[in-house]
TORPA-4810 file (N, C-alpha, C, O; in nm, 3 decimals):
<nodes>
NODE_1_0.083_-0.121_0.000_0.000_0.000_0.000_0.087_0.126_0.000_0.060_0.221_-0.073_M
NODE_2_0.192_0.125_0.083_0.280_0.241_0.091_0.347_0.266_-0.043_0.364_0.381_-0.084_M
NODE_3_0.387_0.161_-0.112_0.451_0.176_-0.242_0.353_0.240_-0.342_0.393_0.321_-0.425_A
NODE_4_0.225_0.203_-0.333_0.124_0.262_-0.422_0.112_0.411_-0.398_0.107_0.489_-0.493_F
NODE_5_0.106_0.452_-0.271_0.093_0.594_-0.236_0.214_0.672_-0.286_0.199_0.780_-0.343_V
NODE_6_0.333_0.618_-0.264_0.456_0.685_-0.310_0.456_0.695_-0.462_0.492_0.798_-0.518_I
NODE_7_0.416_0.588_-0.529_0.409_0.590_-0.675_0.309_0.692_-0.725_0.334_0.761_-0.824_G
NODE_8_0.195_0.700_-0.658_0.093_0.797_-0.696_0.144_0.940_-0.681_0.123_1.024_-0.769_L
NODE_9_0.213_0.969_-0.570_0.268_1.103_-0.547_0.371_1.136_-0.654_0.371_1.248_-0.707_V
NODE_10_0.457_1.044_-0.686_0.560_1.067_-0.788_0.495_1.088_-0.924_0.535_1.176_-1.000_I
NODE_11_0.395_1.007_-0.955_0.326_1.019_-1.083_0.255_1.153_-1.098_0.265_1.218_-1.202_G
NODE_12_0.183_1.193_-0.995_0.113_1.321_-0.999_0.213_1.435_-1.010_0.191_1.530_-1.086_V
NODE_13_0.322_1.426_-0.936_0.425_1.531_-0.941_0.485_1.541_-1.080_0.508_1.651_-1.131_S
NODE_14_0.512_1.427_-1.142_0.574_1.427_-1.274_0.486_1.497_-1.377_0.537_1.565_-1.467_A
NODE_15_0.356_1.482_-1.364_0.266_1.546_-1.460_0.233_1.691_-1.425_0.204_1.770_-1.514_F
NODE_16_0.237_1.726_-1.297_0.197_1.860_-1.258_0.312_1.960_-1.259_0.289_2.079_-1.278_S
NODE_17_0.434_1.916_-1.239_0.549_2.009_-1.233_0.562_2.091_-1.361_0.585_2.211_-1.352_I
NODE_18_0.550_2.031_-1.481_0.559_2.117_-1.601_0.454_2.229_-1.603_0.482_2.339_-1.648_P
NODE_19_0.334_2.201_-1.554_0.230_2.304_-1.551_0.261_2.408_-1.444_0.241_2.527_-1.467_Y
NODE_20_0.308_2.366_-1.330_0.343_2.462_-1.224_0.456_2.552_-1.268_0.459_2.670_-1.232_L
NODE_21_0.549_2.499_-1.345_0.660_2.581_-1.394_0.614_2.686_-1.494_0.683_2.786_-1.514_N
NODE_22_0.499_2.665_-1.559_0.448_2.763_-1.654_0.378_2.879_-1.585_0.351_2.981_-1.649_R
NODE_23_0.347_2.865_-1.457_0.286_2.975_-1.384_0.394_3.078_-1.358_0.489_3.052_-1.284_I
NODE_24_0.380_3.193_-1.418_0.485_3.294_-1.407_0.455_3.398_-1.300_0.546_3.456_-1.241_T
NODE_25_0.327_3.421_-1.274_0.294_3.522_-1.174_0.147_3.510_-1.138_0.064_3.470_-1.220_A
NODE_26_0.117_3.544_-1.018_-0.022_3.563_-0.980_-0.049_3.711_-0.997_0.010_3.794_-0.928_V
NODE_27_-0.137_3.743_-1.088_-0.168_3.882_-1.113_-0.229_3.943_-0.989_-0.277_3.872_-0.900_Q
NODE_28_-0.227_4.072_-0.983_-0.294_4.143_-0.874_-0.442_4.157_-0.908_-0.500_4.265_-0.896_N
NODE_29_-0.500_4.047_-0.951_-0.642_4.043_-0.986_-0.701_3.916_-0.927_-0.633_3.815_-0.909_R
NODE_30_-0.829_3.924_-0.899_-0.899_3.808_-0.843_-1.038_3.797_-0.903_-1.096_3.895_-0.950_A
NODE_31_-1.088_3.676_-0.899_-1.227_3.651_-0.934_-1.304_3.652_-0.802_-1.272_3.576_-0.711_E
NODE_32_-1.405_3.736_-0.793_-1.485_3.748_-0.672_-1.628_3.710_-0.708_-1.688_3.766_-0.800_V
NODE_33_-1.682_3.613_-0.634_-1.817_3.565_-0.664_-1.911_3.596_-0.548_-1.887_3.558_-0.434_K
NODE_34_-2.019_3.666_-0.582_-2.124_3.701_-0.485_-2.258_3.671_-0.550_-2.287_3.720_-0.660_I
NODE_35_-2.340_3.593_-0.484_-2.475_3.561_-0.534_-2.474_3.516_-0.680_-2.560_3.557_-0.758_N
NODE_36_-2.377_3.433_-0.715_-2.370_3.379_-0.850_-2.308_3.471_-0.952_-2.286_3.430_-1.066_G
NODE_37_-2.279_3.593_-0.915_-2.220_3.691_-1.006_-2.069_3.696_-0.986_-2.022_3.699_-0.873_Q
NODE_38_-1.994_3.696_-1.095_-1.848_3.701_-1.088_-1.801_3.840_-1.125_-1.839_3.896_-1.228_I
NODE_39_-1.715_3.895_-1.039_-1.648_4.022_-1.063_-1.500_3.993_-1.085_-1.444_3.905_-1.019_F
NODE_40_-1.437_4.065_-1.173_-1.292_4.061_-1.187_-1.242_4.187_-1.115_-1.271_4.299_-1.155_I
NODE_41_-1.166_4.164_-1.009_-1.126_4.275_-0.923_-0.975_4.292_-0.919_-0.901_4.194_-0.911_A
NODE_42_-0.931_4.417_-0.924_-0.792_4.448_-0.894_-0.776_4.429_-0.744_-0.862_4.471_-0.666_D
NODE_43_-0.667_4.365_-0.703_-0.644_4.338_-0.561_-0.536_4.431_-0.510_-0.428_4.441_-0.569_V
NODE_44_-0.565_4.499_-0.400_-0.466_4.588_-0.339_-0.445_4.546_-0.194_-0.539_4.531_-0.117_V
NODE_45_-0.318_4.530_-0.159_-0.279_4.492_-0.023_-0.188_4.598_0.039_-0.190_4.620_0.160_R
NODE_46_-0.110_4.664_-0.046_-0.013_4.763_-0.001_-0.086_4.889_0.045_-0.176_4.937_-0.024_D
NODE_47_-0.049_4.945_0.161_-0.118_5.064_0.212_-0.119_5.182_0.113_-0.219_5.255_0.106_P
NODE_48_-0.012_5.202_0.037_-0.010_5.312_-0.061_-0.111_5.286_-0.173_-0.182_5.378_-0.215_D
NODE_49_-0.118_5.162_-0.220_-0.215_5.127_-0.324_-0.357_5.136_-0.269_-0.449_5.175_-0.340_D
NODE_50_-0.374_5.099_-0.143_-0.506_5.108_-0.081_-0.550_5.254_-0.069_-0.667_5.286_-0.090_Q
NODE_51_-0.455_5.342_-0.035_-0.489_5.484_-0.024_-0.527_5.540_-0.161_-0.615_5.626_-0.169_A
NODE_52_-0.463_5.494_-0.267_-0.495_5.537_-0.403_-0.631_5.483_-0.446_-0.713_5.556_-0.501_Q
NODE_53_-0.655_5.355_-0.419_-0.783_5.293_-0.454_-0.823_5.317_-0.598_-0.742_5.302_-0.689_G
NODE_54_-0.947_5.355_-0.618_-1.001_5.380_-0.752_-0.985_5.525_-0.796_-1.031_5.563_-0.903_L
NODE_55_-0.920_5.607_-0.714_-0.902_5.749_-0.748_-0.834_5.762_-0.883_-0.738_5.690_-0.914_A
NODE_56_-0.884_5.854_-0.963_-0.824_5.880_-1.093_-0.882_5.796_-1.207_-0.856_5.825_-1.324_G
NODE_57_-0.960_5.696_-1.176_-1.022_5.617_-1.282_-1.152_5.684_-1.325_-1.211_5.761_-1.250_R
NODE_58_-1.193_5.654_-1.446_-1.315_5.714_-1.500_-1.441_5.637_-1.464_-1.549_5.695_-1.451_D
NODE_59_-1.428_5.504_-1.446_-1.547_5.423_-1.419_-1.506_5.280_-1.386_-1.390_5.242_-1.399_R
NODE_60_-1.604_5.203_-1.345_-1.592_5.057_-1.332_-1.699_4.995_-1.420_-1.813_5.042_-1.420_L
NODE_61_-1.665_4.892_-1.494_-1.766_4.820_-1.570_-1.853_4.740_-1.473_-1.818_4.727_-1.355_A
NODE_62_-1.964_4.689_-1.520_-2.061_4.620_-1.434_-1.999_4.505_-1.357_-2.039_4.480_-1.243_A
NODE_63_-1.905_4.435_-1.415_-1.846_4.319_-1.347_-1.700_4.340_-1.310_-1.621_4.245_-1.305_N
NODE_64_-1.664_4.464_-1.285_-1.530_4.497_-1.237_-1.539_4.546_-1.094_-1.645_4.589_-1.047_E
NODE_65_-1.425_4.541_-1.026_-1.422_4.592_-0.890_-1.279_4.608_-0.842_-1.183_4.582_-0.915_G
NODE_66_-1.268_4.651_-0.718_-1.138_4.659_-0.652_-1.154_4.593_-0.516_-1.242_4.629_-0.437_M
NODE_67_-1.067_4.496_-0.489_-1.069_4.423_-0.362_-0.953_4.470_-0.276_-0.837_4.468_-0.318_A
NODE_68_-0.985_4.512_-0.155_-0.886_4.556_-0.057_-0.872_4.443_0.044_-0.968_4.406_0.110_F
NODE_69_-0.750_4.390_0.057_-0.725_4.281_0.151_-0.636_4.333_0.263_-0.532_4.392_0.237_L
NODE_70_-0.679_4.310_0.385_-0.607_4.361_0.502_-0.545_4.246_0.581_-0.602_4.137_0.590_F
NODE_71_-0.429_4.273_0.640_-0.361_4.172_0.722_-0.435_4.148_0.853_-0.431_4.038_0.908_D
NODE_72_-0.503_4.252_0.903_-0.573_4.239_1.030_-0.715_4.292_1.017_-0.742_4.389_0.946_E
NODE_73_-0.806_4.226_1.088_-0.944_4.276_1.093_-0.946_4.408_1.169_-0.880_4.423_1.272_E
NODE_74_-1.022_4.504_1.117_-1.036_4.634_1.183_-1.153_4.706_1.117_-1.210_4.658_1.019_D
NODE_75_-1.188_4.820_1.171_-1.290_4.905_1.109_-1.220_5.003_1.016_-1.214_5.123_1.043_R
NODE_76_-1.166_4.950_0.905_-1.092_5.029_0.808_-1.185_5.132_0.743_-1.293_5.099_0.696_H
NODE_77_-1.140_5.258_0.742_-1.220_5.366_0.686_-1.187_5.393_0.540_-1.073_5.377_0.497_G
NODE_78_-1.289_5.433_0.464_-1.274_5.466_0.322_-1.333_5.603_0.295_-1.433_5.642_0.356_F
NODE_79_-1.270_5.677_0.203_-1.325_5.804_0.161_-1.321_5.811_0.010_-1.267_5.721_-0.055_W
NODE_80_-1.377_5.916_-0.048_-1.392_5.927_-0.192_-1.295_6.028_-0.255_-1.324_6.086_-0.359_M
NODE_81_-1.182_6.048_-0.192_-1.083_6.143_-0.242_-1.037_6.101_-0.382_-0.995_5.988_-0.404_K
NODE_82_-1.046_6.194_-0.476_-1.000_6.170_-0.612_-1.095_6.087_-0.697_-1.064_6.054_-0.812_G
NODE_83_-1.210_6.053_-0.642_-1.306_5.971_-0.716_-1.389_6.057_-0.810_-1.417_6.173_-0.782_M
NODE_84_-1.429_5.997_-0.923_-1.508_6.071_-1.022_-1.643_6.004_-1.049_-1.721_6.055_-1.130_T
NODE_85_-1.670_5.894_-0.983_-1.796_5.822_-1.007_-1.840_5.754_-0.876_-1.757_5.725_-0.790_F
NODE_86_-1.970_5.728_-0.861_-2.018_5.664_-0.738_-1.991_5.514_-0.739_-1.976_5.452_-0.844_P
NODE_87_-1.984_5.457_-0.619_-1.957_5.314_-0.603_-2.045_5.256_-0.491_-2.108_5.330_-0.415_I
NODE_88_-2.047_5.125_-0.484_-2.099_5.052_-0.369_-1.979_4.995_-0.296_-1.885_4.945_-0.358_D
NODE_89_-1.980_5.003_-0.164_-1.873_4.947_-0.081_-1.931_4.826_-0.009_-2.027_4.837_0.067_I
NODE_90_-1.871_4.710_-0.033_-1.917_4.586_0.029_-1.813_4.544_0.133_-1.698_4.515_0.100_I
NODE_91_-1.856_4.543_0.259_-1.768_4.512_0.373_-1.772_4.361_0.397_-1.880_4.302_0.404_W
NODE_92_-1.653_4.299_0.410_-1.644_4.153_0.417_-1.556_4.109_0.534_-1.451_4.168_0.559_I
NODE_93_-1.600_4.005_0.603_-1.516_3.941_0.705_-1.540_3.791_0.697_-1.653_3.745_0.686_R
NODE_94_-1.430_3.715_0.701_-1.437_3.569_0.696_-1.523_3.520_0.580_-1.605_3.430_0.596_D
NODE_95_-1.503_3.581_0.463_-1.571_3.541_0.340_-1.723_3.554_0.346_-1.795_3.477_0.282_N
NODE_96_-1.771_3.651_0.422_-1.915_3.679_0.428_-1.936_3.830_0.437_-1.855_3.902_0.497_A
NODE_97_-2.044_3.876_0.379_-2.076_4.019_0.381_-2.126_4.059_0.519_-2.216_3.995_0.574_I
NODE_98_-2.067_4.166_0.574_-2.110_4.215_0.705_-2.178_4.352_0.694_-2.233_4.402_0.792_V
NODE_99_-2.174_4.413_0.575_-2.239_4.541_0.555_-2.219_4.591_0.413_-2.132_4.544_0.340_G
NODE_100_-2.302_4.687_0.374_-2.294_4.746_0.240_-2.328_4.894_0.251_-2.425_4.932_0.317_V
NODE_101_-2.247_4.978_0.187_-2.280_5.119_0.167_-2.304_5.136_0.019_-2.213_5.120_-0.062_D
NODE_102_-2.429_5.170_-0.017_-2.466_5.181_-0.157_-2.465_5.326_-0.204_-2.489_5.419_-0.127_E
NODE_103_-2.436_5.342_-0.331_-2.436_5.473_-0.395_-2.356_5.575_-0.316_-2.408_5.679_-0.274_Y
NODE_104_-2.229_5.544_-0.295_-2.138_5.636_-0.229_-2.085_5.730_-0.338_-2.017_5.687_-0.431_V
NODE_105_-2.118_5.858_-0.325_-2.086_5.956_-0.430_-1.955_6.029_-0.404_-1.915_6.047_-0.289_F
NODE_106_-1.888_6.071_-0.512_-1.766_6.152_-0.498_-1.796_6.284_-0.428_-1.910_6.331_-0.427_P
NODE_107_-1.693_6.341_-0.370_-1.703_6.472_-0.304_-1.597_6.564_-0.366_-1.494_6.590_-0.303_E
NODE_108_-1.621_6.612_-0.487_-1.516_6.686_-0.557_-1.473_6.816_-0.490_-1.359_6.859_-0.508_P
NODE_109_-1.560_6.878_-0.413_-1.525_7.005_-0.351_-1.484_6.993_-0.205_-1.453_7.093_-0.140_D
NODE_110_-1.482_6.872_-0.153_-1.449_6.852_-0.011_-1.298_6.859_0.011_-1.219_6.818_-0.074_A
NODE_111_-1.261_6.912_0.126_-1.120_6.909_0.166_-1.097_6.781_0.246_-1.193_6.716_0.287_T
NODE_112_-0.972_6.745_0.267_-0.943_6.624_0.344_-1.006_6.629_0.483_-1.046_6.526_0.538_D
NODE_113_-1.013_6.748_0.540_-1.065_6.762_0.676_-1.216_6.741_0.684_-1.267_6.702_0.789_E
NODE_114_-1.288_6.767_0.575_-1.434_6.754_0.585_-1.493_6.645_0.494_-1.613_6.643_0.470_N
NODE_115_-1.410_6.555_0.445_-1.461_6.442_0.367_-1.532_6.343_0.458_-1.496_6.327_0.574_R
NODE_116_-1.634_6.278_0.404_-1.702_6.171_0.476_-1.612_6.048_0.476_-1.558_6.009_0.372_I
NODE_117_-1.595_5.987_0.591_-1.521_5.862_0.602_-1.624_5.752_0.628_-1.697_5.755_0.726_V
NODE_118_-1.627_5.655_0.537_-1.719_5.543_0.549_-1.653_5.431_0.628_-1.541_5.391_0.599_Y
NODE_119_-1.725_5.381_0.728_-1.673_5.277_0.816_-1.764_5.155_0.812_-1.886_5.169_0.798_L
NODE_120_-1.706_5.036_0.823_-1.790_4.916_0.827_-1.865_4.907_0.959_-1.824_4.969_1.057_P
NODE_121_-1.974_4.831_0.963_-2.050_4.818_1.087_-1.976_4.738_1.195_-2.011_4.745_1.312_P
NODE_122_-1.874_4.664_1.155_-1.791_4.585_1.246_-1.657_4.562_1.178_-1.644_4.592_1.060_E
NODE_123_-1.557_4.510_1.249_-1.426_4.488_1.187_-1.436_4.397_1.063_-1.515_4.302_1.059_P
NODE_124_-1.355_4.430_0.962_-1.353_4.354_0.837_-1.209_4.315_0.802_-1.114_4.375_0.851_V
NODE_125_-1.197_4.212_0.717_-1.064_4.174_0.668_-1.049_4.203_0.519_-0.939_4.191_0.464_D
NODE_126_-1.160_4.240_0.453_-1.153_4.278_0.313_-1.273_4.364_0.276_-1.375_4.368_0.346_S
NODE_127_-1.257_4.433_0.164_-1.362_4.523_0.113_-1.363_4.507_-0.038_-1.259_4.494_-0.102_V
NODE_128_-1.483_4.508_-0.095_-1.497_4.507_-0.240_-1.571_4.633_-0.282_-1.682_4.660_-0.234_L
NODE_129_-1.510_4.710_-0.371_-1.576_4.827_-0.429_-1.622_4.789_-0.569_-1.544_4.736_-0.649_E
NODE_130_-1.749_4.816_-0.597_-1.807_4.785_-0.728_-1.885_4.908_-0.777_-1.905_5.003_-0.702_V
NODE_131_-1.927_4.904_-0.902_-2.004_5.016_-0.958_-2.132_5.036_-0.878_-2.194_4.940_-0.832_A
NODE_132_-2.171_5.161_-0.862_-2.291_5.194_-0.786_-2.413_5.122_-0.845_-2.433_5.119_-0.967_A
NODE_133_-2.492_5.066_-0.757_-2.613_4.996_-0.798_-2.597_4.846_-0.812_-2.697_4.774_-0.818_G
NODE_134_-2.473_4.797_-0.816_-2.451_4.653_-0.833_-2.496_4.574_-0.710_-2.552_4.465_-0.723_R
NODE_135_-2.473_4.627_-0.591_-2.515_4.555_-0.470_-2.667_4.538_-0.470_-2.718_4.431_-0.435_A
NODE_136_-2.738_4.642_-0.508_-2.884_4.635_-0.513_-2.931_4.538_-0.621_-3.022_4.459_-0.598_Q
NODE_137_-2.869_4.543_-0.739_-2.912_4.455_-0.848_-2.887_4.308_-0.816_-2.957_4.220_-0.866_S
NODE_138_-2.787_4.280_-0.732_-2.758_4.142_-0.692_-2.831_4.103_-0.564_-2.821_3.989_-0.519_L
NODE_139_-2.905_4.197_-0.506_-2.977_4.173_-0.381_-2.881_4.124_-0.271_-2.909_4.029_-0.198_R
NODE_140_-2.768_4.194_-0.262_-2.666_4.161_-0.162_-2.722_4.187_-0.023_-2.783_4.291_0.003_V
NODE_141_-2.700_4.091_0.067_-2.746_4.103_0.205_-2.636_4.061_0.301_-2.547_3.984_0.265_E
NODE_142_-2.644_4.112_0.421_-2.552_4.071_0.526_-2.563_3.919_0.542_-2.673_3.864_0.549_V
NODE_143_-2.448_3.854_0.549_-2.444_3.709_0.563_-2.419_3.635_0.434_-2.382_3.518_0.435_G
NODE_144_-2.439_3.703_0.320_-2.414_3.637_0.191_-2.266_3.597_0.183_-2.179_3.674_0.222_D
NODE_145_-2.238_3.477_0.131_-2.099_3.435_0.117_-2.028_3.506_0.003_-2.090_3.546_-0.096_P
NODE_146_-1.898_3.522_0.018_-1.812_3.582_-0.084_-1.698_3.485_-0.110_-1.628_3.444_-0.017_V
NODE_147_-1.679_3.450_-0.236_-1.568_3.362_-0.272_-1.469_3.443_-0.355_-1.505_3.504_-0.456_R
NODE_148_-1.343_3.442_-0.313_-1.239_3.516_-0.381_-1.127_3.420_-0.416_-1.080_3.344_-0.331_M
NODE_149_-1.084_3.422_-0.543_-0.969_3.340_-0.581_-0.883_3.418_-0.679_-0.934_3.488_-0.766_R
NODE_150_-0.752_3.405_-0.664_-0.661_3.481_-0.752_-0.669_3.431_-0.895_-0.694_3.313_-0.920_P
NODE_151_-0.648_3.522_-0.988_-0.632_3.485_-1.128_-0.485_3.452_-1.150_-0.397_3.522_-1.099_L
NODE_152_-0.460_3.346_-1.224_-0.323_3.300_-1.244_-0.284_3.323_-1.388_-0.362_3.300_-1.480_I
NODE_153_-0.163_3.369_-1.407_-0.111_3.395_-1.542_-0.012_3.285_-1.578_0.082_3.258_-1.504_K
NODE_154_-0.034_3.223_-1.692_0.058_3.121_-1.743_0.150_3.183_-1.846_0.117_3.286_-1.905_F
NODE_155_0.266_3.123_-1.867_0.368_3.178_-1.955_0.312_3.203_-2.095_0.348_3.303_-2.158_A
NODE_156_0.225_3.115_-2.147_0.174_3.133_-2.284_0.072_3.246_-2.292_0.029_3.280_-2.403_E
NODE_157_0.031_3.304_-2.181_-0.063_3.416_-2.183_0.005_3.547_-2.223_-0.064_3.647_-2.243_D
NODE_158_0.134_3.549_-2.234_0.204_3.674_-2.266_0.182_3.716_-2.408_0.234_3.819_-2.450_Y
</nodes>
């Protein structure tokens, strides 16, 4: 029996190693699934990238988003500095929705001191920003599961 297991491991390794070697990078993008809908999201983990967020972009398509992943759960605050379009903010902890702020509008004339800071209802470990109205169209509710998986780039994708 032990010889069979060792043979199986060697066989699987022999066939999978060439494919693993073709993986050149995990893009900073993820597939995020909520209520059967798939979003392709840019993933930001670095504090500088998180501070930049969607600022400076013109829009998000219906199935695009930005996923903010945090090392620690906290009540991470978000503001609309540099934003030019409204969004929905989906607050997530342990792969489940804990809150939603819908139709969050830009504040083009606000100063840093008087901008609205949006906070989750409880500590979160990730946030998904999507185009305004998407949370409502998907009937997103607290407790809904969220599945996130990285997109993988293979060498032949270049």
